[in-house]
Each structure stands twice: as structure tokens, then as C-alpha cells.
PDB file with SEQRES, HELIX, SHEET and CRYST1 records, atoms N, CA, C and O in Angstrom:
SEQRES   1 A   76  MET ALA ARG TYR VAL THR VAL SER ALA LYS VAL PRO SER          
SEQRES   2 A   76  GLU LEU ARG GLU ARG MET ARG GLU LEU GLY ILE ARG ALA          
SEQRES   3 A   76  SER GLN LEU LEU ARG ARG ALA ILE GLU GLU GLU VAL ARG          
SEQRES   4 A   76  ARG ARG GLU ILE ASP ARG ILE LYS ALA SER ILE GLN GLU          
SEQRES   5 A   76  LEU LYS PRO ALA LEU GLU ARG VAL THR VAL GLU GLU ALA          
SEQRES   6 A   76  VAL ARG SER ILE ARG GLN ASP ARG GLU ARG ARG                  
HELIX    1 AA1 SER A   13  LEU A   22  1                                  10    
HELIX    2 AA2 ALA A   26  GLU A   58  1                                  33    
HELIX    3 AA3 VAL A   62  ARG A   75  1                                  14    
CRYST1    1.000    1.000    1.000  90.00  90.00  90.00 P 1           1          
ATOM      1  N   MET A   1      19.241 130.575 238.945  1.00  0.00           N  
ATOM      2  CA  MET A   1      20.260 131.357 238.282  1.00  0.00           C  
ATOM      3  C   MET A   1      20.377 132.697 239.024  1.00  0.00           C  
ATOM      4  O   MET A   1      19.378 133.322 239.380  1.00  0.00           O  
ATOM      5  N   ALA A   2      21.607 133.106 239.240  1.00  0.00           N  
ATOM      6  CA  ALA A   2      21.842 134.365 239.959  1.00  0.00           C  
ATOM      7  C   ALA A   2      21.512 135.557 239.066  1.00  0.00           C  
ATOM      8  O   ALA A   2      21.758 135.552 237.859  1.00  0.00           O  
ATOM      9  N   ARG A   3      20.954 136.559 239.695  1.00  0.00           N  
ATOM     10  CA  ARG A   3      20.660 137.806 238.968  1.00  0.00           C  
ATOM     11  C   ARG A   3      21.740 138.802 239.342  1.00  0.00           C  
ATOM     12  O   ARG A   3      22.176 138.858 240.492  1.00  0.00           O  
ATOM     13  N   TYR A   4      22.155 139.561 238.396  1.00  0.00           N  
ATOM     14  CA  TYR A   4      23.200 140.557 238.618  1.00  0.00           C  
ATOM     15  C   TYR A   4      22.662 141.947 238.330  1.00  0.00           C  
ATOM     16  O   TYR A   4      21.773 142.132 237.499  1.00  0.00           O  
ATOM     17  N   VAL A   5      23.219 142.913 239.030  1.00  0.00           N  
ATOM     18  CA  VAL A   5      22.944 144.318 238.781  1.00  0.00           C  
ATOM     19  C   VAL A   5      24.292 145.002 238.584  1.00  0.00           C  
ATOM     20  O   VAL A   5      25.328 144.494 239.011  1.00  0.00           O  
ATOM     21  N   THR A   6      24.264 146.136 237.946  1.00  0.00           N  
ATOM     22  CA  THR A   6      25.499 146.880 237.692  1.00  0.00           C  
ATOM     23  C   THR A   6      25.691 147.917 238.792  1.00  0.00           C  
ATOM     24  O   THR A   6      24.780 148.674 239.127  1.00  0.00           O  
ATOM     25  N   VAL A   7      26.890 147.930 239.336  1.00  0.00           N  
ATOM     26  CA  VAL A   7      27.294 148.929 240.313  1.00  0.00           C  
ATOM     27  C   VAL A   7      28.517 149.615 239.714  1.00  0.00           C  
ATOM     28  O   VAL A   7      29.466 148.950 239.298  1.00  0.00           O  
ATOM     29  N   SER A   8      28.493 150.924 239.674  1.00  0.00           N  
ATOM     30  CA  SER A   8      29.623 151.608 239.046  1.00  0.00           C  
ATOM     31  C   SER A   8      30.285 152.544 240.037  1.00  0.00           C  
ATOM     32  O   SER A   8      29.688 152.952 241.033  1.00  0.00           O  
ATOM     33  N   ALA A   9      31.528 152.873 239.742  1.00  0.00           N  
ATOM     34  CA  ALA A   9      32.288 153.826 240.546  1.00  0.00           C  
ATOM     35  C   ALA A   9      33.168 154.636 239.611  1.00  0.00           C  
ATOM     36  O   ALA A   9      33.693 154.122 238.623  1.00  0.00           O  
ATOM     37  N   LYS A  10      33.316 155.888 239.932  1.00  0.00           N  
ATOM     38  CA  LYS A  10      34.177 156.746 239.130  1.00  0.00           C  
ATOM     39  C   LYS A  10      35.540 156.827 239.795  1.00  0.00           C  
ATOM     40  O   LYS A  10      35.649 157.000 241.009  1.00  0.00           O  
ATOM     41  N   VAL A  11      36.577 156.697 238.975  1.00  0.00           N  
ATOM     42  CA  VAL A  11      37.948 156.839 239.461  1.00  0.00           C  
ATOM     43  C   VAL A  11      38.674 157.776 238.508  1.00  0.00           C  
ATOM     44  O   VAL A  11      38.286 157.896 237.346  1.00  0.00           O  
ATOM     45  N   PRO A  12      39.713 158.435 238.978  1.00  0.00           N  
ATOM     46  CA  PRO A  12      40.483 159.311 238.089  1.00  0.00           C  
ATOM     47  C   PRO A  12      41.075 158.509 236.924  1.00  0.00           C  
ATOM     48  O   PRO A  12      41.446 157.347 237.089  1.00  0.00           O  
ATOM     49  N   SER A  13      41.157 159.120 235.776  1.00  0.00           N  
ATOM     50  CA  SER A  13      41.668 158.427 234.594  1.00  0.00           C  
ATOM     51  C   SER A  13      43.106 157.932 234.794  1.00  0.00           C  
ATOM     52  O   SER A  13      43.496 156.909 234.231  1.00  0.00           O  
ATOM     53  N   GLU A  14      43.889 158.662 235.597  1.00  0.00           N  
ATOM     54  CA  GLU A  14      45.263 158.217 235.858  1.00  0.00           C  
ATOM     55  C   GLU A  14      45.280 156.897 236.624  1.00  0.00           C  
ATOM     56  O   GLU A  14      46.103 156.017 236.370  1.00  0.00           O  
ATOM     57  N   LEU A  15      44.353 156.787 237.561  1.00  0.00           N  
ATOM     58  CA  LEU A  15      44.265 155.545 238.332  1.00  0.00           C  
ATOM     59  C   LEU A  15      43.825 154.397 237.430  1.00  0.00           C  
ATOM     60  O   LEU A  15      44.354 153.290 237.528  1.00  0.00           O  
ATOM     61  N   ARG A  16      42.873 154.654 236.565  1.00  0.00           N  
ATOM     62  CA  ARG A  16      42.405 153.621 235.632  1.00  0.00           C  
ATOM     63  C   ARG A  16      43.547 153.159 234.728  1.00  0.00           C  
ATOM     64  O   ARG A  16      43.677 151.965 234.455  1.00  0.00           O  
ATOM     65  N   GLU A  17      44.360 154.079 234.272  1.00  0.00           N  
ATOM     66  CA  GLU A  17      45.492 153.728 233.423  1.00  0.00           C  
ATOM     67  C   GLU A  17      46.495 152.873 234.195  1.00  0.00           C  
ATOM     68  O   GLU A  17      47.023 151.900 233.657  1.00  0.00           O  
ATOM     69  N   ARG A  18      46.758 153.226 235.432  1.00  0.00           N  
ATOM     70  CA  ARG A  18      47.684 152.435 236.252  1.00  0.00           C  
ATOM     71  C   ARG A  18      47.131 151.032 236.502  1.00  0.00           C  
ATOM     72  O   ARG A  18      47.877 150.052 236.523  1.00  0.00           O  
ATOM     73  N   MET A  19      45.816 150.953 236.689  1.00  0.00           N  
ATOM     74  CA  MET A  19      45.176 149.639 236.862  1.00  0.00           C  
ATOM     75  C   MET A  19      45.381 148.786 235.622  1.00  0.00           C  
ATOM     76  O   MET A  19      45.699 147.601 235.726  1.00  0.00           O  
ATOM     77  N   ARG A  20      45.203 149.376 234.460  1.00  0.00           N  
ATOM     78  CA  ARG A  20      45.406 148.638 233.202  1.00  0.00           C  
ATOM     79  C   ARG A  20      46.846 148.146 233.086  1.00  0.00           C  
ATOM     80  O   ARG A  20      47.088 146.996 232.720  1.00  0.00           O  
ATOM     81  N   GLU A  21      47.798 149.021 233.400  1.00  0.00           N  
ATOM     82  CA  GLU A  21      49.202 148.655 233.317  1.00  0.00           C  
ATOM     83  C   GLU A  21      49.545 147.485 234.243  1.00  0.00           C  
ATOM     84  O   GLU A  21      50.392 146.651 233.922  1.00  0.00           O  
ATOM     85  N   LEU A  22      48.880 147.440 235.381  1.00  0.00           N  
ATOM     86  CA  LEU A  22      49.149 146.396 236.362  1.00  0.00           C  
ATOM     87  C   LEU A  22      48.251 145.168 236.187  1.00  0.00           C  
ATOM     88  O   LEU A  22      48.384 144.191 236.923  1.00  0.00           O  
ATOM     89  N   GLY A  23      47.360 145.220 235.235  1.00  0.00           N  
ATOM     90  CA  GLY A  23      46.472 144.087 234.972  1.00  0.00           C  
ATOM     91  C   GLY A  23      45.399 143.891 236.031  1.00  0.00           C  
ATOM     92  O   GLY A  23      44.928 142.775 236.243  1.00  0.00           O  
ATOM     93  N   ILE A  24      45.016 144.968 236.690  1.00  0.00           N  
ATOM     94  CA  ILE A  24      43.979 144.893 237.711  1.00  0.00           C  
ATOM     95  C   ILE A  24      42.623 145.011 237.052  1.00  0.00           C  
ATOM     96  O   ILE A  24      42.347 145.970 236.331  1.00  0.00           O  
ATOM     97  N   ARG A  25      41.771 144.014 237.312  1.00  0.00           N  
ATOM     98  CA  ARG A  25      40.407 144.041 236.765  1.00  0.00           C  
ATOM     99  C   ARG A  25      39.487 144.612 237.838  1.00  0.00           C  
ATOM    100  O   ARG A  25      39.258 143.998 238.880  1.00  0.00           O  
ATOM    101  N   ALA A  26      38.972 145.790 237.555  1.00  0.00           N  
ATOM    102  CA  ALA A  26      38.167 146.508 238.528  1.00  0.00           C  
ATOM    103  C   ALA A  26      36.960 145.698 238.980  1.00  0.00           C  
ATOM    104  O   ALA A  26      36.643 145.687 240.170  1.00  0.00           O  
ATOM    105  N   SER A  27      36.287 145.027 238.066  1.00  0.00           N  
ATOM    106  CA  SER A  27      35.068 144.301 238.439  1.00  0.00           C  
ATOM    107  C   SER A  27      35.357 143.228 239.472  1.00  0.00           C  
ATOM    108  O   SER A  27      34.616 143.088 240.445  1.00  0.00           O  
ATOM    109  N   GLN A  28      36.424 142.470 239.273  1.00  0.00           N  
ATOM    110  CA  GLN A  28      36.764 141.413 240.242  1.00  0.00           C  
ATOM    111  C   GLN A  28      37.168 142.019 241.588  1.00  0.00           C  
ATOM    112  O   GLN A  28      36.759 141.541 242.646  1.00  0.00           O  
ATOM    113  N   LEU A  29      37.964 143.063 241.529  1.00  0.00           N  
ATOM    114  CA  LEU A  29      38.430 143.700 242.749  1.00  0.00           C  
ATOM    115  C   LEU A  29      37.259 144.295 243.542  1.00  0.00           C  
ATOM    116  O   LEU A  29      37.170 144.095 244.753  1.00  0.00           O  
ATOM    117  N   LEU A  30      36.381 145.009 242.879  1.00  0.00           N  
ATOM    118  CA  LEU A  30      35.234 145.614 243.542  1.00  0.00           C  
ATOM    119  C   LEU A  30      34.296 144.557 244.102  1.00  0.00           C  
ATOM    120  O   LEU A  30      33.807 144.692 245.223  1.00  0.00           O  
ATOM    121  N   ARG A  31      34.045 143.518 243.342  1.00  0.00           N  
ATOM    122  CA  ARG A  31      33.155 142.449 243.793  1.00  0.00           C  
ATOM    123  C   ARG A  31      33.699 141.817 245.083  1.00  0.00           C  
ATOM    124  O   ARG A  31      32.961 141.613 246.046  1.00  0.00           O  
ATOM    125  N   ARG A  32      34.996 141.515 245.081  1.00  0.00           N  
ATOM    126  CA  ARG A  32      35.617 140.898 246.252  1.00  0.00           C  
ATOM    127  C   ARG A  32      35.593 141.855 247.452  1.00  0.00           C  
ATOM    128  O   ARG A  32      35.311 141.434 248.574  1.00  0.00           O  
ATOM    129  N   ALA A  33      35.888 143.138 247.216  1.00  0.00           N  
ATOM    130  CA  ALA A  33      35.890 144.109 248.311  1.00  0.00           C  
ATOM    131  C   ALA A  33      34.482 144.283 248.891  1.00  0.00           C  
ATOM    132  O   ALA A  33      34.320 144.382 250.108  1.00  0.00           O  
ATOM    133  N   ILE A  34      33.481 144.320 248.037  1.00  0.00           N  
ATOM    134  CA  ILE A  34      32.101 144.465 248.505  1.00  0.00           C  
ATOM    135  C   ILE A  34      31.683 143.230 249.290  1.00  0.00           C  
ATOM    136  O   ILE A  34      31.057 143.357 250.342  1.00  0.00           O  
ATOM    137  N   GLU A  35      32.012 142.048 248.806  1.00  0.00           N  
ATOM    138  CA  GLU A  35      31.665 140.811 249.516  1.00  0.00           C  
ATOM    139  C   GLU A  35      32.322 140.783 250.890  1.00  0.00           C  
ATOM    140  O   GLU A  35      31.678 140.412 251.871  1.00  0.00           O  
ATOM    141  N   GLU A  36      33.582 141.165 250.976  1.00  0.00           N  
ATOM    142  CA  GLU A  36      34.288 141.166 252.259  1.00  0.00           C  
ATOM    143  C   GLU A  36      33.663 142.170 253.231  1.00  0.00           C  
ATOM    144  O   GLU A  36      33.508 141.877 254.417  1.00  0.00           O  
ATOM    145  N   GLU A  37      33.306 143.350 252.726  1.00  0.00           N  
ATOM    146  CA  GLU A  37      32.695 144.369 253.591  1.00  0.00           C  
ATOM    147  C   GLU A  37      31.326 143.922 254.082  1.00  0.00           C  
ATOM    148  O   GLU A  37      30.993 144.128 255.250  1.00  0.00           O  
ATOM    149  N   VAL A  38      30.529 143.315 253.210  1.00  0.00           N  
ATOM    150  CA  VAL A  38      29.220 142.807 253.627  1.00  0.00           C  
ATOM    151  C   VAL A  38      29.399 141.726 254.693  1.00  0.00           C  
ATOM    152  O   VAL A  38      28.690 141.724 255.699  1.00  0.00           O  
ATOM    153  N   ARG A  39      30.340 140.810 254.476  1.00  0.00           N  
ATOM    154  CA  ARG A  39      30.597 139.739 255.444  1.00  0.00           C  
ATOM    155  C   ARG A  39      31.036 140.336 256.789  1.00  0.00           C  
ATOM    156  O   ARG A  39      30.573 139.889 257.838  1.00  0.00           O  
ATOM    157  N   ARG A  40      31.917 141.333 256.768  1.00  0.00           N  
ATOM    158  CA  ARG A  40      32.408 141.956 257.992  1.00  0.00           C  
ATOM    159  C   ARG A  40      31.263 142.622 258.754  1.00  0.00           C  
ATOM    160  O   ARG A  40      31.170 142.498 259.975  1.00  0.00           O  
ATOM    161  N   ARG A  41      30.398 143.324 258.035  1.00  0.00           N  
ATOM    162  CA  ARG A  41      29.277 144.013 258.701  1.00  0.00           C  
ATOM    163  C   ARG A  41      28.246 143.024 259.241  1.00  0.00           C  
ATOM    164  O   ARG A  41      27.635 143.273 260.280  1.00  0.00           O  
ATOM    165  N   GLU A  42      28.047 141.898 258.538  1.00  0.00           N  
ATOM    166  CA  GLU A  42      27.130 140.886 259.047  1.00  0.00           C  
ATOM    167  C   GLU A  42      27.679 140.290 260.351  1.00  0.00           C  
ATOM    168  O   GLU A  42      26.931 140.064 261.301  1.00  0.00           O  
ATOM    169  N   ILE A  43      28.974 140.042 260.382  1.00  0.00           N  
ATOM    170  CA  ILE A  43      29.597 139.524 261.608  1.00  0.00           C  
ATOM    171  C   ILE A  43      29.460 140.524 262.737  1.00  0.00           C  
ATOM    172  O   ILE A  43      29.160 140.143 263.868  1.00  0.00           O  
ATOM    173  N   ASP A  44      29.677 141.806 262.446  1.00  0.00           N  
ATOM    174  CA  ASP A  44      29.509 142.851 263.461  1.00  0.00           C  
ATOM    175  C   ASP A  44      28.085 142.865 264.001  1.00  0.00           C  
ATOM    176  O   ASP A  44      27.873 143.001 265.206  1.00  0.00           O  
ATOM    177  N   ARG A  45      27.119 142.726 263.114  1.00  0.00           N  
ATOM    178  CA  ARG A  45      25.700 142.724 263.533  1.00  0.00           C  
ATOM    179  C   ARG A  45      25.411 141.513 264.429  1.00  0.00           C  
ATOM    180  O   ARG A  45      24.712 141.638 265.434  1.00  0.00           O  
ATOM    181  N   ILE A  46      25.944 140.355 264.068  1.00  0.00           N  
ATOM    182  CA  ILE A  46      25.735 139.154 264.883  1.00  0.00           C  
ATOM    183  C   ILE A  46      26.382 139.312 266.252  1.00  0.00           C  
ATOM    184  O   ILE A  46      25.804 138.928 267.269  1.00  0.00           O  
ATOM    185  N   LYS A  47      27.592 139.883 266.275  1.00  0.00           N  
ATOM    186  CA  LYS A  47      28.267 140.113 267.560  1.00  0.00           C  
ATOM    187  C   LYS A  47      27.448 141.049 268.447  1.00  0.00           C  
ATOM    188  O   LYS A  47      27.345 140.831 269.654  1.00  0.00           O  
ATOM    189  N   ALA A  48      26.871 142.082 267.853  1.00  0.00           N  
ATOM    190  CA  ALA A  48      26.049 143.013 268.634  1.00  0.00           C  
ATOM    191  C   ALA A  48      24.815 142.304 269.193  1.00  0.00           C  
ATOM    192  O   ALA A  48      24.417 142.556 270.331  1.00  0.00           O  
ATOM    193  N   SER A  49      24.214 141.428 268.405  1.00  0.00           N  
ATOM    194  CA  SER A  49      23.038 140.672 268.873  1.00  0.00           C  
ATOM    195  C   SER A  49      23.415 139.765 270.034  1.00  0.00           C  
ATOM    196  O   SER A  49      22.669 139.636 271.005  1.00  0.00           O  
ATOM    197  N   ILE A  50      24.567 139.145 269.923  1.00  0.00           N  
ATOM    198  CA  ILE A  50      25.035 138.256 271.004  1.00  0.00           C  
ATOM    199  C   ILE A  50      25.249 139.062 272.279  1.00  0.00           C  
ATOM    200  O   ILE A  50      24.891 138.611 273.368  1.00  0.00           O  
ATOM    201  N   GLN A  51      25.829 140.247 272.149  1.00  0.00           N  
ATOM    202  CA  GLN A  51      26.056 141.084 273.326  1.00  0.00           C  
ATOM    203  C   GLN A  51      24.717 141.472 273.972  1.00  0.00           C  
ATOM    204  O   GLN A  51      24.624 141.554 275.197  1.00  0.00           O  
ATOM    205  N   GLU A  52      23.700 141.706 273.169  1.00  0.00           N  
ATOM    206  CA  GLU A  52      22.387 142.044 273.710  1.00  0.00           C  
ATOM    207  C   GLU A  52      21.768 140.858 274.461  1.00  0.00           C  
ATOM    208  O   GLU A  52      21.100 141.035 275.480  1.00  0.00           O  
ATOM    209  N   LEU A  53      21.998 139.661 273.945  1.00  0.00           N  
ATOM    210  CA  LEU A  53      21.415 138.463 274.554  1.00  0.00           C  
ATOM    211  C   LEU A  53      22.225 137.915 275.716  1.00  0.00           C  
ATOM    212  O   LEU A  53      21.717 137.130 276.516  1.00  0.00           O  
ATOM    213  N   LYS A  54      23.464 138.319 275.810  1.00  0.00           N  
ATOM    214  CA  LYS A  54      24.365 137.759 276.806  1.00  0.00           C  
ATOM    215  C   LYS A  54      23.839 137.837 278.238  1.00  0.00           C  
ATOM    216  O   LYS A  54      23.929 136.839 278.954  1.00  0.00           O  
ATOM    217  N   PRO A  55      23.296 138.969 278.697  1.00  0.00           N  
ATOM    218  CA  PRO A  55      22.786 139.012 280.078  1.00  0.00           C  
ATOM    219  C   PRO A  55      21.685 137.971 280.332  1.00  0.00           C  
ATOM    220  O   PRO A  55      21.654 137.359 281.399  1.00  0.00           O  
ATOM    221  N   ALA A  56      20.804 137.771 279.384  1.00  0.00           N  
ATOM    222  CA  ALA A  56      19.732 136.791 279.562  1.00  0.00           C  
ATOM    223  C   ALA A  56      20.284 135.379 279.550  1.00  0.00           C  
ATOM    224  O   ALA A  56      19.838 134.531 280.323  1.00  0.00           O  
ATOM    225  N   LEU A  57      21.250 135.119 278.682  1.00  0.00           N  
ATOM    226  CA  LEU A  57      21.827 133.773 278.581  1.00  0.00           C  
ATOM    227  C   LEU A  57      22.657 133.427 279.814  1.00  0.00           C  
ATOM    228  O   LEU A  57      22.741 132.261 280.198  1.00  0.00           O  
ATOM    229  N   GLU A  58      23.262 134.424 280.429  1.00  0.00           N  
ATOM    230  CA  GLU A  58      24.080 134.155 281.618  1.00  0.00           C  
ATOM    231  C   GLU A  58      23.216 133.702 282.797  1.00  0.00           C  
ATOM    232  O   GLU A  58      23.726 133.059 283.714  1.00  0.00           O  
ATOM    233  N   ARG A  59      21.930 134.022 282.791  1.00  0.00           N  
ATOM    234  CA  ARG A  59      21.042 133.630 283.879  1.00  0.00           C  
ATOM    235  C   ARG A  59      20.583 132.181 283.766  1.00  0.00           C  
ATOM    236  O   ARG A  59      20.042 131.628 284.724  1.00  0.00           O  
ATOM    237  N   VAL A  60      20.796 131.551 282.592  1.00  0.00           N  
ATOM    238  CA  VAL A  60      20.386 130.166 282.384  1.00  0.00           C  
ATOM    239  C   VAL A  60      21.576 129.259 282.658  1.00  0.00           C  
ATOM    240  O   VAL A  60      22.628 129.387 282.031  1.00  0.00           O  
ATOM    241  N   THR A  61      21.398 128.336 283.609  1.00  0.00           N  
ATOM    242  CA  THR A  61      22.484 127.410 283.935  1.00  0.00           C  
ATOM    243  C   THR A  61      22.515 126.276 282.910  1.00  0.00           C  
ATOM    244  O   THR A  61      21.546 126.044 282.187  1.00  0.00           O  
ATOM    245  N   VAL A  62      23.629 125.588 282.866  1.00  0.00           N  
ATOM    246  CA  VAL A  62      23.780 124.442 281.960  1.00  0.00           C  
ATOM    247  C   VAL A  62      22.752 123.377 282.308  1.00  0.00           C  
ATOM    248  O   VAL A  62      22.155 122.767 281.421  1.00  0.00           O  
ATOM    249  N   GLU A  63      22.550 123.158 283.591  1.00  0.00           N  
ATOM    250  CA  GLU A  63      21.600 122.135 284.040  1.00  0.00           C  
ATOM    251  C   GLU A  63      20.185 122.460 283.550  1.00  0.00           C  
ATOM    252  O   GLU A  63      19.454 121.573 283.108  1.00  0.00           O  
ATOM    253  N   GLU A  64      19.808 123.740 283.634  1.00  0.00           N  
ATOM    254  CA  GLU A  64      18.480 124.140 283.147  1.00  0.00           C  
ATOM    255  C   GLU A  64      18.350 123.931 281.646  1.00  0.00           C  
ATOM    256  O   GLU A  64      17.299 123.502 281.169  1.00  0.00           O  
ATOM    257  N   ALA A  65      19.383 124.222 280.916  1.00  0.00           N  
ATOM    258  CA  ALA A  65      19.361 124.043 279.459  1.00  0.00           C  
ATOM    259  C   ALA A  65      19.228 122.569 279.121  1.00  0.00           C  
ATOM    260  O   ALA A  65      18.436 122.201 278.253  1.00  0.00           O  
ATOM    261  N   VAL A  66      19.994 121.720 279.797  1.00  0.00           N  
ATOM    262  CA  VAL A  66      19.934 120.270 279.553  1.00  0.00           C  
ATOM    263  C   VAL A  66      18.556 119.747 279.885  1.00  0.00           C  
ATOM    264  O   VAL A  66      17.988 118.966 279.121  1.00  0.00           O  
ATOM    265  N   ARG A  67      18.002 120.168 281.025  1.00  0.00           N  
ATOM    266  CA  ARG A  67      16.670 119.718 281.446  1.00  0.00           C  
ATOM    267  C   ARG A  67      15.617 120.130 280.418  1.00  0.00           C  
ATOM    268  O   ARG A  67      14.729 119.344 280.086  1.00  0.00           O  
ATOM    269  N   SER A  68      15.714 121.342 279.924  1.00  0.00           N  
ATOM    270  CA  SER A  68      14.746 121.841 278.939  1.00  0.00           C  
ATOM    271  C   SER A  68      14.835 121.050 277.638  1.00  0.00           C  
ATOM    272  O   SER A  68      13.810 120.715 277.045  1.00  0.00           O  
ATOM    273  N   ILE A  69      16.037 120.753 277.197  1.00  0.00           N  
ATOM    274  CA  ILE A  69      16.229 119.973 275.953  1.00  0.00           C  
ATOM    275  C   ILE A  69      15.645 118.576 276.130  1.00  0.00           C  
ATOM    276  O   ILE A  69      14.956 118.076 275.241  1.00  0.00           O  
ATOM    277  N   ARG A  70      15.915 117.944 277.268  1.00  0.00           N  
ATOM    278  CA  ARG A  70      15.396 116.596 277.513  1.00  0.00           C  
ATOM    279  C   ARG A  70      13.863 116.582 277.524  1.00  0.00           C  
ATOM    280  O   ARG A  70      13.241 115.684 276.957  1.00  0.00           O  
ATOM    281  N   GLN A  71      13.266 117.582 278.172  1.00  0.00           N  
ATOM    282  CA  GLN A  71      11.803 117.644 278.203  1.00  0.00           C  
ATOM    283  C   GLN A  71      11.238 117.813 276.807  1.00  0.00           C  
ATOM    284  O   GLN A  71      10.226 117.205 276.459  1.00  0.00           O  
ATOM    285  N   ASP A  72      11.884 118.626 276.021  1.00  0.00           N  
ATOM    286  CA  ASP A  72      11.426 118.838 274.643  1.00  0.00           C  
ATOM    287  C   ASP A  72      11.518 117.553 273.835  1.00  0.00           C  
ATOM    288  O   ASP A  72      10.610 117.236 273.066  1.00  0.00           O  
ATOM    289  N   ARG A  73      12.593 116.821 274.001  1.00  0.00           N  
ATOM    290  CA  ARG A  73      12.766 115.570 273.251  1.00  0.00           C  
ATOM    291  C   ARG A  73      11.755 114.515 273.682  1.00  0.00           C  
ATOM    292  O   ARG A  73      11.271 113.735 272.861  1.00  0.00           O  
ATOM    293  N   GLU A  74      11.441 114.495 274.970  1.00  0.00           N  
ATOM    294  CA  GLU A  74      10.479 113.502 275.482  1.00  0.00           C  
ATOM    295  C   GLU A  74       9.065 113.769 274.960  1.00  0.00           C  
ATOM    296  O   GLU A  74       8.270 112.839 274.824  1.00  0.00           O  
ATOM    297  N   ARG A  75       8.750 115.025 274.669  1.00  0.00           N  
ATOM    298  CA  ARG A  75       7.425 115.386 274.164  1.00  0.00           C  
ATOM    299  C   ARG A  75       7.208 114.939 272.718  1.00  0.00           C  
ATOM    300  O   ARG A  75       6.069 114.846 272.260  1.00  0.00           O  
ATOM    301  N   ARG A  76       8.271 114.668 272.017  1.00  0.00           N  
ATOM    302  CA  ARG A  76       8.143 114.296 270.591  1.00  0.00           C  
ATOM    303  C   ARG A  76       7.713 112.904 270.393  1.00  0.00           C  
ATOM    304  O   ARG A  76       7.565 112.460 269.255  1.00  0.00           O  
TER     305      ARG A  76                                                      
END                                                                             
């Protein structure tokens, strides 16, 4: 079962009133925005890791990778 915590934000009362008039549910909107931002930052982190590894990976030829995989499979 998922555990939840409360995250709050203060907004001007005028904005809250406009949200009510438009039927905007803050909890759903904030949850979706936070999820999207977390996903975006995780992708950025992965891209940075790939860039760090790229020089090392460029030195490995396809033939070397295939040979290494075959040797590993034969050992099993």
C-alpha cells in the first residue's frame, strides 16, 4: 500500500477563488506537476550519466562487445 505525505503551498486567496470558479483541483494539479518535474529531472540525470560514460563507450568496438557477450554466455 502506498504511503502518502502532505505537501502544502500557499497561494493568494484571489488565485484560490479563481481556481474554484474554474473547477481546478489543486491536489491533482500539484501532484501531476510534481510527478512531471521529478520525471524530467531523472531524465536529465540519466542523460548526464550517459555523457560521462560516452568517451569510455566509444572506445569499445561492436566486435569487442559481441565477443565479450559470447564469452560470458559460454561460461554459464
